[in-house]
C-alpha positions in Angstrom: 159.8 43.7 137.6 160.7 45.6 140.7 161.0 48.8 138.7 157.6 48.3 137.1 156.1 47.7 140.5 157.7 50.8 141.9 156.5 52.9 139.0 152.9 51.5 139.5 153.0 52.4 143.2 154.6 55.8 142.8 152.3 58.6 144.0 151.6 61.2 141.2 153.2 64.6 141.7 151.3 67.5 143.3 151.0 69.2 139.9 149.5 66.0 138.3 147.1 65.6 141.2 146.1 69.3 140.9 145.4 68.9 137.2 143.3 65.8 137.9 141.2 67.6 140.6 140.7 70.6 138.2 139.7 68.2 135.3 137.1 66.3 137.2 135.7 69.3 139.1 135.3 71.1 135.8 133.5 68.0 134.4 131.2 68.1 137.4 130.5 71.8 136.8 129.8 71.3 133.1 127.4 68.5 133.8 125.6 70.3 136.5 122.4 72.2 136.2 123.8 75.2 138.0 126.3 75.9 135.3 123.6 76.1 132.6 121.3 77.9 134.9 123.8 80.7 135.6 124.7 80.8 131.9 120.9 81.2 131.1 120.6 84.0 133.6 123.6 85.8 132.1 122.2 85.4 128.6 118.7 86.6 129.7 120.2 89.7 131.4 122.1 90.4 128.2 119.0 89.8 126.0 117.0 92.2 128.2 119.6 94.9 127.9 119.9 94.3 124.2 116.1 94.9 123.8 116.0 97.9 126.1 118.9 99.6 124.3 117.8 98.6 120.8 114.1 99.6 121.3 114.2 102.6 123.6 117.6 104.0 122.5 118.3 105.6 125.9 120.6 108.6 125.6 122.5 107.5 128.8 123.7 104.4 126.9 124.3 105.7 123.4 125.9 109.1 124.0 129.4 107.6 123.9 131.2 104.3 124.0 132.2 104.8 127.6 128.6 105.6 128.7 127.4 102.5 126.8 129.8 100.1 128.6 129.4 101.9 131.9 125.6 101.4 131.7 125.8 97.8 130.4 128.9 96.3 131.9 129.7 98.6 134.8 126.3 98.2 136.4 125.8 94.4 135.8 129.2 92.7 135.8 129.5 92.7 139.6 126.1 91.0 139.9 127.2 88.2 137.5 130.4 87.8 139.5 128.5 87.5 142.8 126.1 85.0 141.4 129.1 83.0 140.0 130.8 83.0 143.4 127.6 81.7 145.0 126.8 79.1 142.4 130.3 77.6 142.1 131.9 78.4 145.5 129.0 78.0 148.0 129.1 74.2 148.1 132.6 73.6 146.8 134.1 72.7 150.2 131.0 72.3 152.5 129.7 69.8 150.0 132.6 67.5 150.9 131.1 67.3 154.4 127.5 67.5 153.6 127.5 64.9 150.8 130.1 62.7 152.6 132.4 62.8 149.5 135.3 63.7 151.8 135.3 60.2 153.2 136.4 59.0 149.8 138.9 61.7 148.9 140.7 62.1 152.2 142.1 58.5 152.6 143.7 58.8 149.1 147.3 60.0 148.9 146.3 63.5 147.9 146.9 66.6 149.9 143.9 68.6 151.1 145.6 71.7 149.8 145.7 70.2 146.4 141.9 69.5 146.6 141.2 73.0 147.8 143.4 74.8 145.2 142.0 72.5 142.4 138.4 73.3 143.4 139.2 77.0 143.6 140.9 77.0 140.2 137.9 75.1 138.7 135.4 77.5 140.2 137.4 80.5 138.8 137.6 78.9 135.3 133.8 78.2 135.3 132.9 81.6 136.6 135.3 83.4 134.2 133.6 81.5 131.3 130.2 82.8 132.3 131.7 86.3 132.7 133.4 86.1 129.3 130.0 85.2 127.7 128.4 88.2 129.3 131.3 90.4 128.2 131.2 89.0 124.6 127.5 89.9 124.3 128.2 93.4 125.6 131.1 93.9 123.1 128.9 92.6 120.3 126.3 95.2 121.1 128.9 97.9 121.6 130.4 97.2 118.2 126.9 97.5 116.6 126.5 101.0 117.9 130.2 102.1 118.0 133.1 101.2 115.8 135.6 100.3 118.5 135.9 99.0 122.0 137.5 101.5 124.4 140.6 100.4 126.2 138.8 101.2 129.5 136.5 98.3 128.9 139.4 95.8 128.8 140.8 97.4 132.0 137.4 97.0 133.6 137.2 93.3 132.5 140.7 92.7 134.0 139.5 94.3 137.3 136.4 92.1 137.2 138.6 89.0 137.1 140.4 90.2 140.2 137.1 90.8 141.9 135.9 87.4 140.8 139.0 85.8 142.5 138.2 87.8 145.7 134.6 86.8 145.7 135.5 83.1 145.3 138.1 83.4 148.1 135.5 84.8 150.4 132.9 82.2 149.3 135.4 79.3 149.8 136.2 80.7 153.3 132.6 80.4 154.3 132.3 77.1 152.5 135.1 75.8 154.6 133.8 77.4 157.8 130.3 75.9 157.6 129.6 72.2 156.9 126.2 73.2 155.4 126.2 74.4 151.8 123.0 76.3 152.4 124.5 78.3 155.3 127.6 79.1 153.3 125.5 80.3 150.3 123.2 82.4 152.5 126.0 84.1 154.4 127.9 84.9 151.2 124.8 86.2 149.4 123.8 88.4 152.4 127.3 89.9 152.7 127.9 90.6 149.0 124.4 91.6 148.0 123.4 93.6 151.1 125.6 93.8 154.2 128.8 95.1 152.6 126.8 97.8 150.7 125.0 99.0 153.8 128.1 99.1 156.0 130.0 100.9 153.2 127.2 103.6 153.0 126.9 104.0 156.7 130.7 104.3 157.3 131.1 106.8 154.4 128.0 108.9 154.9 127.7 109.1 158.7 131.2 108.3 160.1 132.8 110.0 157.1 135.5 107.4 157.1 136.8 105.8 153.9 135.5 102.2 153.8 138.8 100.8 152.5 138.2 97.6 154.4 135.0 96.7 152.4 135.4 94.4 149.4 132.6 96.1 147.4 134.3 99.4 147.9 137.4 98.2 146.1 135.2 96.7 143.4 133.9 100.2 142.5 136.8 100.5 140.1 135.1 98.1 137.7 132.5 100.7 136.9 134.5 103.9 137.8 137.2 103.2 135.2 134.4 103.6 132.6 133.7 107.2 133.7 135.4 110.1 132.1 136.9 111.8 134.0 137.5 109.2 136.7 135.6 110.1 139.9 137.6 112.1 142.4 138.9 110.1 145.4 137.2 112.2 148.1 134.2 114.6 147.5 132.3 116.6 150.1 128.7 117.3 149.1 126.7 120.1 150.9 123.0 120.1 151.0 120.4 122.5 152.3 122.7 125.6 152.4 125.2 123.9 154.6 122.6 122.2 156.9 123.8 118.8 155.9 127.1 117.6 154.5 128.3 114.1 153.6 131.4 112.7 152.0 131.6 110.5 149.0 134.6 108.2 148.6 135.8 106.5 145.4 138.6 104.0 145.5 141.6 104.8 143.2 142.6 102.0 140.8 145.6 101.1 142.8 143.6 101.1 146.0 140.8 99.0 144.5 143.2 96.4 143.2 145.0 96.3 146.6 141.7 95.7 148.5 140.5 93.0 146.1 143.8 91.2 146.0 144.1 91.4 149.8 140.7 89.9 150.2 141.6 87.0 147.9 144.9 86.2 149.6 143.6 86.4 153.1 140.3 84.6 152.6 141.8 81.9 150.4 144.5 81.1 153.0 142.1 81.1 155.9 139.7 78.9 154.0 142.6 76.4 153.3 143.6 76.4 157.0 140.0 75.7 158.0 139.7 72.9 155.5 143.0 71.3 156.6 141.8 71.3 160.2 138.3 70.1 159.6 137.3 66.6 160.7 135.1 64.4 158.5 
């Protein structure tokens, strides 16, 4: 009888708790409107690209397999990733404060780190599912026009998953920092859609310094790997018979992976530390 009582009162292991958090967070995502809204957006983007390529037959798309995937995947995959990060990460942690759900989860014998990691894994799985659907439609169209999928596309898809992890890490950081989901979403959207790009262009063009500290700079390898040959690392462009010069930087594959991985590790840890210290 005592053994049965002890077994009943035994706290589940961290791994069991993590799997439970992932399971129920995924159920929340699948039942939510935002999952199907983002899926619809991705399908609509794919449908529009399918129509444009099929009807207008642009030479820039159909000259080679690499140019096709560069125009389709290389130019749009990062947008799908950013939207996924905003949709699934913006309110992942701040919602615990804003919706008062943290009052029910914190008193339970489950570590905050388990909740944080479980939500992060769930957001990655949900986002990767949306990205995989977008990739599958791109591959389907590519196989219609060309007989094989270039290996560079699969490399680009792998890089996109690393970028997805970095975007989610950054989004979770702001979601932990702000107790308002709206604030977390707005800050993340401004940074990823506008601010990082502006800072990157300013630093590279005017200061002529490689923007190795900008996440979007590292993410360039997603599209650059689909170029043949791969863009040179540093290129100086002279305009107006030497009146104006500016430097173009392109992250190498190793550098891009290092930047994105560093962003994920640093932001995920900082977000976890903030979540652990937050008061409900």
